[in-house]
N, CA and C atoms as an extended XYZ file, in Angstrom:
423
Properties=species:S:1:pos:R:3:atomname:S:1:resname:S:1:resid:I:1 pbc="F F F"
N       -25.886      -56.818       66.905 N   UNK     1
C       -25.091      -58.052       66.710 CA  UNK     1
C       -23.375      -58.518       67.371 C   UNK     1
N       -23.648      -59.679       67.492 N   UNK     2
C       -22.391      -60.291       68.061 CA  UNK     2
C       -21.770      -61.472       67.410 C   UNK     2
N       -20.611      -60.936       67.206 N   UNK     3
C       -19.650      -62.086       66.440 CA  UNK     3
C       -19.636      -63.744       67.442 C   UNK     3
N       -19.473      -64.446       66.307 N   UNK     4
C       -19.185      -65.815       66.983 CA  UNK     4
C       -18.191      -65.720       68.170 C   UNK     4
N       -18.793      -66.638       69.194 N   UNK     5
C       -18.041      -66.588       70.862 CA  UNK     5
C       -18.121      -65.617       71.207 C   UNK     5
N       -19.032      -64.185       71.005 N   UNK     6
C       -18.861      -63.182       71.558 CA  UNK     6
C       -20.349      -63.217       72.279 C   UNK     6
N       -20.076      -62.763       73.582 N   UNK     7
C       -20.983      -62.563       74.413 CA  UNK     7
C       -21.616      -61.208       74.937 C   UNK     7
N       -23.045      -60.874       74.798 N   UNK     8
C       -23.323      -59.395       74.646 CA  UNK     8
C       -24.830      -59.486       75.532 C   UNK     8
N       -24.725      -58.685       76.414 N   UNK     9
C       -26.093      -58.766       77.722 CA  UNK     9
C       -26.685      -57.157       77.256 C   UNK     9
N       -27.770      -57.535       77.046 N   UNK    10
C       -28.389      -55.971       76.979 CA  UNK    10
C       -29.569      -55.661       77.964 C   UNK    10
N       -29.289      -54.711       78.495 N   UNK    11
C       -30.534      -54.058       79.104 CA  UNK    11
C       -31.858      -53.708       78.775 C   UNK    11
N       -32.745      -53.319       79.292 N   UNK    12
C       -34.064      -53.271       78.745 CA  UNK    12
C       -34.022      -51.571       78.332 C   UNK    12
N       -34.799      -51.565       77.114 N   UNK    13
C       -34.678      -49.952       76.486 CA  UNK    13
C       -33.372      -49.749       75.901 C   UNK    13
N       -32.449      -50.296       75.820 N   UNK    14
C       -31.246      -50.302       74.989 CA  UNK    14
C       -31.360      -50.408       73.525 C   UNK    14
N       -30.543      -49.944       72.926 N   UNK    15
C       -29.800      -50.062       71.473 CA  UNK    15
C       -28.969      -50.280       71.074 C   UNK    15
N       -28.375      -51.721       70.357 N   UNK    16
C       -27.394      -51.996       69.829 CA  UNK    16
C       -26.910      -52.093       68.347 C   UNK    16
N       -26.311      -51.546       67.998 N   UNK    17
C       -26.120      -51.888       66.612 CA  UNK    17
C       -24.626      -51.909       65.993 C   UNK    17
N       -24.120      -53.366       65.221 N   UNK    18
C       -22.928      -53.777       64.779 CA  UNK    18
C       -22.764      -54.691       65.861 C   UNK    18
N       -21.151      -54.591       65.264 N   UNK    19
C       -20.014      -55.830       66.388 CA  UNK    19
C       -20.014      -55.241       67.684 C   UNK    19
N       -20.636      -55.403       68.606 N   UNK    20
C       -20.483      -55.430       70.027 CA  UNK    20
C       -20.640      -56.239       70.951 C   UNK    20
N       -19.975      -56.248       71.749 N   UNK    21
C       -19.717      -57.228       72.824 CA  UNK    21
C       -19.421      -56.669       74.293 C   UNK    21
N       -20.180      -57.652       75.248 N   UNK    22
C       -20.009      -56.681       76.906 CA  UNK    22
C       -21.289      -56.498       77.209 C   UNK    22
N       -21.727      -55.990       78.279 N   UNK    23
C       -22.697      -55.701       78.960 CA  UNK    23
C       -23.289      -54.239       78.751 C   UNK    23
N       -24.461      -54.410       78.373 N   UNK    24
C       -25.026      -53.003       78.182 CA  UNK    24
C       -26.232      -52.415       79.121 C   UNK    24
N       -25.845      -51.088       79.741 N   UNK    25
C       -27.080      -50.962       80.877 CA  UNK    25
C       -28.266      -50.506       79.985 C   UNK    25
N       -29.295      -50.655       81.119 N   UNK    26
C       -30.801      -50.169       80.846 CA  UNK    26
C       -30.566      -48.962       80.010 C   UNK    26
N       -31.194      -48.536       78.977 N   UNK    27
C       -31.657      -47.500       78.474 CA  UNK    27
C       -30.246      -47.012       77.488 C   UNK    27
N       -29.220      -47.739       77.416 N   UNK    28
C       -27.774      -47.052       76.848 CA  UNK    28
C       -28.070      -47.255       75.093 C   UNK    28
N       -27.251      -46.332       74.088 N   UNK    29
C       -27.490      -46.859       72.801 CA  UNK    29
C       -25.901      -47.223       72.272 C   UNK    29
N       -25.336      -48.107       71.909 N   UNK    30
C       -24.173      -48.389       71.860 CA  UNK    30
C       -24.012      -49.093       70.362 C   UNK    30
N       -22.986      -48.270       69.545 N   UNK    31
C       -23.122      -48.628       68.087 CA  UNK    31
C       -21.712      -49.024       67.794 C   UNK    31
N       -21.640      -50.188       67.464 N   UNK    32
C       -20.200      -50.302       66.941 CA  UNK    32
C       -20.080      -50.298       65.869 C   UNK    32
N       -18.755      -50.861       65.230 N   UNK    33
C       -18.329      -51.050       63.715 CA  UNK    33
C       -19.353      -52.334       63.284 C   UNK    33
N       -19.848      -51.343       61.905 N   UNK    34
C       -20.545      -51.919       61.302 CA  UNK    34
C       -20.354      -52.762       59.743 C   UNK    34
N       -19.003      -52.409       59.688 N   UNK    35
C       -18.141      -53.474       58.397 CA  UNK    35
C       -17.316      -53.675       58.633 C   UNK    35
N       -16.642      -54.869       57.986 N   UNK    36
C       -15.761      -56.011       58.330 CA  UNK    36
C       -14.234      -54.857       58.616 C   UNK    36
N       -14.031      -53.734       58.076 N   UNK    37
C       -12.915      -52.886       58.376 CA  UNK    37
C       -12.964      -52.314       59.651 C   UNK    37
N       -14.270      -52.280       60.516 N   UNK    38
C       -14.134      -51.285       61.587 CA  UNK    38
C       -14.927      -50.392       61.457 C   UNK    38
N       -15.086      -49.687       60.539 N   UNK    39
C       -16.307      -48.555       60.519 CA  UNK    39
C       -17.566      -48.385       60.800 C   UNK    39
N       -17.682      -47.440       61.006 N   UNK    40
C       -19.500      -47.471       61.781 CA  UNK    40
C       -20.472      -46.264       60.696 C   UNK    40
N       -21.043      -46.995       60.008 N   UNK    41
C       -21.538      -46.729       58.782 CA  UNK    41
C       -23.169      -46.293       58.923 C   UNK    41
N       -23.399      -44.725       59.520 N   UNK    42
C       -25.037      -44.861       59.199 CA  UNK    42
C       -25.697      -43.852       58.254 C   UNK    42
N       -25.871      -44.603       57.731 N   UNK    43
C       -26.235      -43.679       56.036 CA  UNK    43
C       -27.661      -43.864       55.638 C   UNK    43
N       -28.682      -44.177       56.637 N   UNK    44
C       -30.017      -44.649       56.414 CA  UNK    44
C       -31.320      -43.507       57.612 C   UNK    44
N       -31.890      -43.234       57.011 N   UNK    45
C       -32.941      -42.088       58.066 CA  UNK    45
C       -33.197      -43.177       59.186 C   UNK    45
N       -33.035      -42.803       59.898 N   UNK    46
C       -33.289      -43.330       61.393 CA  UNK    46
C       -33.327      -42.889       62.788 C   UNK    46
N       -34.041      -43.400       63.383 N   UNK    47
C       -34.392      -42.404       65.358 CA  UNK    47
C       -33.914      -44.117       65.936 C   UNK    47
N       -32.620      -43.673       66.568 N   UNK    48
C       -32.395      -44.797       67.847 CA  UNK    48
C       -32.083      -44.273       69.377 C   UNK    48
N       -33.014      -45.064       70.027 N   UNK    49
C       -32.681      -44.570       71.580 CA  UNK    49
C       -34.640      -44.308       71.524 C   UNK    49
N       -34.587      -44.300       73.257 N   UNK    50
C       -36.425      -44.464       73.558 CA  UNK    50
C       -36.756      -43.140       72.885 C   UNK    50
N       -37.636      -42.781       72.522 N   UNK    51
C       -38.635      -41.903       72.181 CA  UNK    51
C       -37.504      -40.724       71.057 C   UNK    51
N       -36.946      -41.617       71.030 N   UNK    52
C       -35.982      -40.837       69.507 CA  UNK    52
C       -37.069      -40.322       68.595 C   UNK    52
N       -36.708      -39.536       67.855 N   UNK    53
C       -37.516      -39.169       66.368 CA  UNK    53
C       -36.735      -38.379       65.108 C   UNK    53
N       -36.919      -38.966       64.261 N   UNK    54
C       -36.094      -38.410       63.054 CA  UNK    54
C       -37.278      -38.019       61.742 C   UNK    54
N       -36.931      -37.059       61.051 N   UNK    55
C       -37.505      -36.950       59.737 CA  UNK    55
C       -36.511      -37.319       58.949 C   UNK    55
N       -37.522      -36.912       57.540 N   UNK    56
C       -36.875      -37.544       56.392 CA  UNK    56
C       -35.411      -37.519       56.355 C   UNK    56
N       -34.502      -38.356       56.084 N   UNK    57
C       -32.793      -38.161       55.568 CA  UNK    57
C       -32.547      -37.542       57.057 C   UNK    57
N       -32.991      -37.665       57.848 N   UNK    58
C       -31.865      -37.602       59.423 CA  UNK    58
C       -31.858      -38.822       60.093 C   UNK    58
N       -30.671      -38.498       60.966 N   UNK    59
C       -30.632      -39.614       62.476 CA  UNK    59
C       -30.433      -38.819       63.415 C   UNK    59
N       -31.028      -39.198       64.337 N   UNK    60
C       -31.310      -38.893       65.637 CA  UNK    60
C       -30.998      -40.319       66.719 C   UNK    60
N       -29.957      -40.305       67.586 N   UNK    61
C       -29.695      -41.050       68.398 CA  UNK    61
C       -29.739      -40.517       69.680 C   UNK    61
N       -29.869      -41.593       70.708 N   UNK    62
C       -29.969      -41.467       71.939 CA  UNK    62
C       -31.410      -41.178       72.268 C   UNK    62
N       -31.824      -41.022       73.767 N   UNK    63
C       -33.068      -41.129       74.438 CA  UNK    63
C       -33.646      -39.615       74.270 C   UNK    63
N       -34.886      -39.415       73.548 N   UNK    64
C       -35.659      -38.224       72.946 CA  UNK    64
C       -34.498      -37.291       72.052 C   UNK    64
N       -33.799      -38.043       71.603 N   UNK    65
C       -33.285      -36.948       70.358 CA  UNK    65
C       -34.288      -36.761       69.519 C   UNK    65
N       -33.821      -35.805       68.777 N   UNK    66
C       -35.007      -35.621       67.651 CA  UNK    66
C       -33.938      -34.468       66.498 C   UNK    66
N       -34.311      -34.991       65.282 N   UNK    67
C       -33.374      -34.722       63.897 CA  UNK    67
C       -34.670      -34.438       62.811 C   UNK    67
N       -34.408      -33.872       62.246 N   UNK    68
C       -35.185      -33.595       60.672 CA  UNK    68
C       -36.451      -33.083       60.436 C   UNK    68
N       -37.149      -32.878       61.668 N   UNK    69
C       -38.914      -32.259       61.858 CA  UNK    69
C       -39.359      -33.298       62.896 C   UNK    69
N       -40.697      -33.376       62.644 N   UNK    70
C       -41.403      -34.109       63.223 CA  UNK    70
C       -41.610      -33.562       64.615 C   UNK    70
N       -41.759      -34.788       65.331 N   UNK    71
C       -42.536      -34.476       67.192 CA  UNK    71
C       -40.794      -33.464       67.634 C   UNK    71
N       -39.877      -34.153       66.918 N   UNK    72
C       -39.066      -33.382       67.859 CA  UNK    72
C       -38.757      -31.957       68.071 C   UNK    72
N       -38.531      -31.544       66.819 N   UNK    73
C       -38.861      -30.227       66.473 CA  UNK    73
C       -39.528      -29.598       66.967 C   UNK    73
N       -41.005      -29.721       66.916 N   UNK    74
C       -42.095      -29.374       67.211 CA  UNK    74
C       -42.344      -29.388       68.934 C   UNK    74
N       -42.101      -29.888       69.173 N   UNK    75
C       -41.623      -30.060       70.894 CA  UNK    75
C       -40.602      -28.922       71.438 C   UNK    75
N       -39.489      -29.105       70.416 N   UNK    76
C       -38.312      -28.319       71.441 CA  UNK    76
C       -38.539      -26.447       70.646 C   UNK    76
N       -38.947      -26.527       69.457 N   UNK    77
C       -39.956      -25.162       69.125 CA  UNK    77
C       -40.711      -24.478       70.261 C   UNK    77
N       -41.700      -25.264       70.170 N   UNK    78
C       -42.914      -24.893       71.378 CA  UNK    78
C       -42.138      -24.567       73.068 C   UNK    78
N       -41.477      -25.690       73.246 N   UNK    79
C       -40.400      -25.510       74.309 CA  UNK    79
C       -39.268      -24.446       74.771 C   UNK    79
N       -38.918      -24.335       73.655 N   UNK    80
C       -37.943      -22.754       73.335 CA  UNK    80
C       -39.553      -21.066       73.437 C   UNK    80
N       -40.306      -21.425       72.764 N   UNK    81
C       -41.196      -20.727       73.268 CA  UNK    81
C       -41.756      -20.370       74.369 C   UNK    81
N       -41.854      -21.455       74.975 N   UNK    82
C       -42.500      -21.429       76.489 CA  UNK    82
C       -41.772      -21.060       77.424 C   UNK    82
N       -40.549      -20.982       77.482 N   UNK    83
C       -39.354      -20.781       77.796 CA  UNK    83
C       -39.272      -19.431       78.163 C   UNK    83
N       -39.375      -18.677       77.171 N   UNK    84
C       -39.249      -17.716       76.694 CA  UNK    84
C       -40.470      -16.467       77.557 C   UNK    84
N       -41.380      -17.464       77.942 N   UNK    85
C       -42.497      -16.865       78.662 CA  UNK    85
C       -42.193      -16.005       79.867 C   UNK    85
N       -40.997      -16.940       80.631 N   UNK    86
C       -41.221      -17.277       81.402 CA  UNK    86
C       -42.262      -17.816       82.784 C   UNK    86
N       -42.821      -17.988       82.069 N   UNK    87
C       -44.484      -18.381       83.282 CA  UNK    87
C       -44.335      -19.671       84.108 C   UNK    87
N       -43.863      -19.656       85.092 N   UNK    88
C       -43.774      -20.693       85.767 CA  UNK    88
C       -44.522      -22.109       85.453 C   UNK    88
N       -45.775      -21.755       85.820 N   UNK    89
C       -46.524      -22.861       85.315 CA  UNK    89
C       -46.837      -23.357       84.281 C   UNK    89
N       -46.699      -22.723       83.143 N   UNK    90
C       -46.849      -23.205       81.520 CA  UNK    90
C       -45.537      -23.515       81.401 C   UNK    90
N       -44.316      -23.534       82.012 N   UNK    91
C       -43.008      -24.000       82.197 CA  UNK    91
C       -42.911      -25.352       82.739 C   UNK    91
N       -43.730      -25.360       84.198 N   UNK    92
C       -43.976      -26.683       84.839 CA  UNK    92
C       -44.684      -27.470       83.939 C   UNK    92
N       -45.559      -27.388       83.460 N   UNK    93
C       -46.539      -28.064       82.519 CA  UNK    93
C       -46.028      -28.432       81.297 C   UNK    93
N       -45.069      -27.826       80.884 N   UNK    94
C       -44.465      -28.509       79.309 CA  UNK    94
C       -43.368      -29.772       79.824 C   UNK    94
N       -42.745      -29.711       80.944 N   UNK    95
C       -41.762      -30.299       81.474 CA  UNK    95
C       -42.242      -31.522       82.163 C   UNK    95
N       -43.514      -31.345       82.604 N   UNK    96
C       -44.460      -32.495       83.145 CA  UNK    96
C       -44.951      -33.186       81.277 C   UNK    96
N       -45.176      -32.791       80.749 N   UNK    97
C       -45.574      -33.537       79.420 CA  UNK    97
C       -44.144      -34.107       78.625 C   UNK    97
N       -43.162      -33.601       78.825 N   UNK    98
C       -41.855      -34.084       78.027 CA  UNK    98
C       -41.922      -35.160       78.953 C   UNK    98
N       -41.846      -35.175       80.239 N   UNK    99
C       -41.654      -36.067       81.010 CA  UNK    99
C       -41.947      -37.540       80.573 C   UNK    99
N       -43.430      -37.536       80.813 N   UNK   100
C       -44.616      -37.776       80.371 CA  UNK   100
C       -44.289      -38.856       79.089 C   UNK   100
N       -43.898      -38.199       78.500 N   UNK   101
C       -43.827      -38.583       76.993 CA  UNK   101
C       -42.418      -39.542       76.773 C   UNK   101
N       -41.457      -38.726       77.783 N   UNK   102
C       -40.242      -39.810       77.591 CA  UNK   102
C       -40.060      -41.127       78.360 C   UNK   102
N       -41.619      -41.633       79.119 N   UNK   103
C       -41.659      -42.754       79.914 CA  UNK   103
C       -41.845      -44.071       78.824 C   UNK   103
N       -41.158      -45.188       79.023 N   UNK   104
C       -41.694      -46.118       78.325 CA  UNK   104
C       -43.276      -46.790       78.472 C   UNK   104
N       -43.739      -46.495       79.380 N   UNK   105
C       -45.260      -46.602       79.459 CA  UNK   105
C       -45.671      -45.576       80.058 C   UNK   105
N       -46.231      -44.975       78.794 N   UNK   106
C       -46.777      -43.918       79.216 CA  UNK   106
C       -48.804      -43.502       79.586 C   UNK   106
N       -48.864      -42.847       80.305 N   UNK   107
C       -50.168      -42.468       80.684 CA  UNK   107
C       -51.131      -41.541       79.494 C   UNK   107
N       -51.685      -42.604       78.518 N   UNK   108
C       -52.153      -41.203       77.606 CA  UNK   108
C       -52.806      -40.163       77.780 C   UNK   108
N       -53.623      -40.440       79.118 N   UNK   109
C       -54.965      -39.855       79.575 CA  UNK   109
C       -53.922      -38.893       80.483 C   UNK   109
N       -53.154      -38.828       80.973 N   UNK   110
C       -52.276      -37.029       81.703 CA  UNK   110
C       -51.811      -36.586       80.019 C   UNK   110
N       -50.977      -37.591       78.932 N   UNK   111
C       -50.393      -36.953       78.155 CA  UNK   111
C       -51.375      -35.558       77.460 C   UNK   111
N       -52.973      -36.517       77.320 N   UNK   112
C       -53.771      -35.548       76.493 CA  UNK   112
C       -54.661      -34.490       77.833 C   UNK   112
N       -54.384      -34.446       79.015 N   UNK   113
C       -54.660      -33.943       79.888 CA  UNK   113
C       -53.498      -32.765       79.849 C   UNK   113
N       -52.602      -32.601       79.764 N   UNK   114
C       -51.025      -31.392       79.842 CA  UNK   114
C       -51.189      -30.941       78.670 C   UNK   114
N       -51.523      -31.821       77.591 N   UNK   115
C       -51.283      -30.812       76.369 CA  UNK   115
C       -52.330      -30.062       75.922 C   UNK   115
N       -53.754      -30.706       76.311 N   UNK   116
C       -54.956      -29.825       76.324 CA  UNK   116
C       -54.281      -28.606       76.954 C   UNK   116
N       -54.018      -28.268       78.033 N   UNK   117
C       -53.441      -26.896       78.907 CA  UNK   117
C       -53.065      -26.371       78.198 C   UNK   117
N       -51.321      -26.755       77.705 N   UNK   118
C       -50.616      -26.357       76.933 CA  UNK   118
C       -51.129      -25.808       75.341 C   UNK   118
N       -51.680      -26.425       75.133 N   UNK   119
C       -52.338      -25.979       73.345 CA  UNK   119
C       -53.048      -24.482       73.668 C   UNK   119
N       -54.018      -24.892       74.704 N   UNK   120
C       -54.981      -23.429       74.730 CA  UNK   120
C       -53.637      -22.303       75.545 C   UNK   120
N       -53.029      -22.479       76.090 N   UNK   121
C       -52.188      -21.015       76.142 CA  UNK   121
C       -50.489      -21.119       74.976 C   UNK   121
N       -50.513      -22.020       74.445 N   UNK   122
C       -49.650      -22.045       73.082 CA  UNK   122
C       -50.381      -21.410       71.929 C   UNK   122
N       -51.488      -21.848       71.720 N   UNK   123
C       -52.438      -20.588       70.665 CA  UNK   123
C       -51.996      -19.393       70.415 C   UNK   123
N       -52.003      -19.091       72.052 N   UNK   124
C       -51.792      -17.677       72.103 CA  UNK   124
C       -50.644      -17.317       70.814 C   UNK   124
N       -49.612      -17.516       70.802 N   UNK   125
C       -48.263      -17.371       70.610 CA  UNK   125
C       -48.240      -18.248       68.685 C   UNK   125
N       -47.667      -17.931       68.375 N   UNK   126
C       -48.097      -18.195       66.286 CA  UNK   126
C       -46.923      -19.370       66.198 C   UNK   126
N       -47.490      -20.420       66.856 N   UNK   127
C       -47.102      -21.642       66.429 CA  UNK   127
C       -47.881      -22.997       66.147 C   UNK   127
N       -48.794      -22.959       65.492 N   UNK   128
C       -49.290      -23.423       65.081 CA  UNK   128
C       -49.153      -24.706       64.265 C   UNK   128
N       -48.057      -24.800       63.578 N   UNK   129
C       -47.701      -26.185       63.097 CA  UNK   129
C       -47.007      -27.000       63.718 C   UNK   129
N       -46.268      -26.536       65.079 N   UNK   130
C       -46.031      -27.412       65.854 CA  UNK   130
C       -47.423      -27.658       66.748 C   UNK   130
N       -48.113      -27.094       67.308 N   UNK   131
C       -49.295      -27.769       67.668 CA  UNK   131
C       -49.993      -28.553       66.909 C   UNK   131
N       -49.914      -28.472       65.675 N   UNK   132
C       -50.663      -29.503       64.757 CA  UNK   132
C       -49.882      -30.493       65.064 C   UNK   132
N       -48.777      -30.548       64.763 N   UNK   133
C       -47.981      -31.678       64.501 CA  UNK   133
C       -47.677      -32.794       65.870 C   UNK   133
N       -47.790      -31.956       67.339 N   UNK   134
C       -47.604      -32.560       68.516 CA  UNK   134
C       -49.361      -33.249       68.715 C   UNK   134
N       -50.354      -32.281       68.363 N   UNK   135
C       -51.384      -32.954       68.815 CA  UNK   135
C       -51.403      -34.473       67.768 C   UNK   135
N       -51.319      -34.210       66.394 N   UNK   136
C       -51.536      -35.528       65.778 CA  UNK   136
C       -50.636      -36.796       66.439 C   UNK   136
N       -49.463      -36.377       66.986 N   UNK   137
C       -48.459      -37.184       67.621 CA  UNK   137
C       -49.579      -37.985       69.194 C   UNK   137
N       -50.157      -37.160       69.582 N   UNK   138
C       -50.742      -37.464       71.081 CA  UNK   138
C       -52.090      -38.369       70.335 C   UNK   138
N       -52.582      -37.911       69.308 N   UNK   139
C       -53.805      -38.796       69.357 CA  UNK   139
C       -53.877      -39.755       68.783 C   UNK   139
N       -52.225      -40.367       68.374 N   UNK   140
C       -51.901      -41.392       67.461 CA  UNK   140
C       -51.521      -42.698       68.649 C   UNK   140
N       -51.445      -42.055       69.895 N   UNK   141
C       -50.811      -42.829       71.817 CA  UNK   141
C       -51.907      -43.637       71.397 C   UNK   141
């Protein structure tokens, strides 16, 4: 929101909330005062920023931020398990998947291929709930 007489230039993939003015760069998240007293009030479940994910009653702010369950938590859980395997090829696949999911223009075919390879390896470890959550998200692309 921009007040009367204030100029606001917003870059692509940016999020601006509240009373803000000036130049906002690409991919930025800026939250200014949301009430007349200068307070910032964030009291609704939300996800703010490119590929941010938030579950019920949660707030996630920034690119790739995750909170309260859902895709962000599932990716984080599987990422920790994959890192613990110390398997360089599996770690590389997971990082490649994460980077592809973070892109504004996602390559759905590449995401599906990477996920199928990771899922096959991840099924060996007990992460069925996270695998199901991520699979559901990828299928919805």
